[in-house]
Structures are given as C-alpha cells and as structure tokens.
N, C-alpha and C positions, 0 to 999 in steps of 0.2 A: 603661866606667864605663855610656853608656849598653846596652850590648851583653849586659855581663853582669850588669847591674844589681845589682851588688855592692855599694855605695849610696848616697843621694838625692844627684840632682845638689845640690843647696841645700849638701851635705856633703865635696863635691866641689871647687865651688867653695873655698869656705873652704881644704878643705889647700892649695888654689893662689892663694891668698889670702896671710888673715888668718895659716894656722897659720904658713908660712916668715918672715913679718915678725916674731910674736911670739918664737919660735924662735931668733932671730938677730938679737933686739935691735933689729929697725928700730921707729923711732918715727913714729907720724902717717901710716903705711901698710899698707894689706890692708884695711882697713875704709871700709864710703860713711858718715862720720861727721861733725861740722862740725869744723873745727880739722885735717883731714888733708887733704895733699895731693890733689889729684883726678883720681885713677887710674883708669879705668873702662872698660873693655872690656864691646861688644854684640855676642853673638854670637846665633846661631840653633842652638839643643839638637841638633837633633835631623839638623844638617849639617855640625858641627864636628867637625874628623877633622886630626892632626898627620899631618903625612907624613917627617917629618924619620927617619933612620935615624943608626947610628952611620958606616956609607958616605958617607952626604949627609948633613948632618946642619942645612946651610943652605935645606930643603924650606919655601916658607911653609903653613902650616897654612887647613882651606877652614871655612867657613860663620864666620869673623870678619867683622862687618860694620862695626864703628869700634871707636877706639878714643883713649882721651886719656890723655896724661902729664902731671900737675901742670896741666894744665883747658886741655892745648895740643891739638887732632887731629891723632895722627898716625896714623892709619889712615882714609879714607873710604870710603864704601860697597867695602873688601875691598880698597883698593890704600893703599897709605905714600902721607903726602903732603907728607913733606920739610920737614917741619915739625921745631922740633929747640923742645923743652921748657927750661925755663930752672928752675934750682935742683934740689933735692931732694936726692938723700943724697949 
C-alpha cells in the first residue's frame, strides 16, 4: 500500500480492521467506538512491514510499536509482553 499508493492509509486500515469484522459478523470489534473492545495497534506507517511468507509464516512484522487486546498491552516497544487478555470472542 505504501509503495504502490493504490489506496490511502485510512482505507487500508479499515480493510484490515472494521471491514473483516463487519463481513464476519464479529460484534463490537474493528472500530474505536464506545462500548467496543479496546483493541488498538500503534505503528509507524513509514516502517511497518510484514515479513511472513508461505515458507516462513511466523515472522514478526516490523514497525509495530504497541498493541492492546481487550485493553491489555500485548506488545510494548515492539516486543511481546506475554500478558493474556480476558474475554472477547
């Protein structure tokens, strides 16, 4: 998305968050909205990159700074926290 400039960043984020939740009927996820689960990812749009391949699917992405699932920080300064969120799906 960044290199080819096919769609704006905001649209790419929607296609990776709200749209799948809507299509799959997953309630209260995919948007930052009151009453929704607190799932938030903070990333650097200039450096974020996925390194997973079919041969090596468990490669970490770069550019991810912080992630929260159900309000629990599971990624801090790019490193997993090993904390486990409760509830959800």
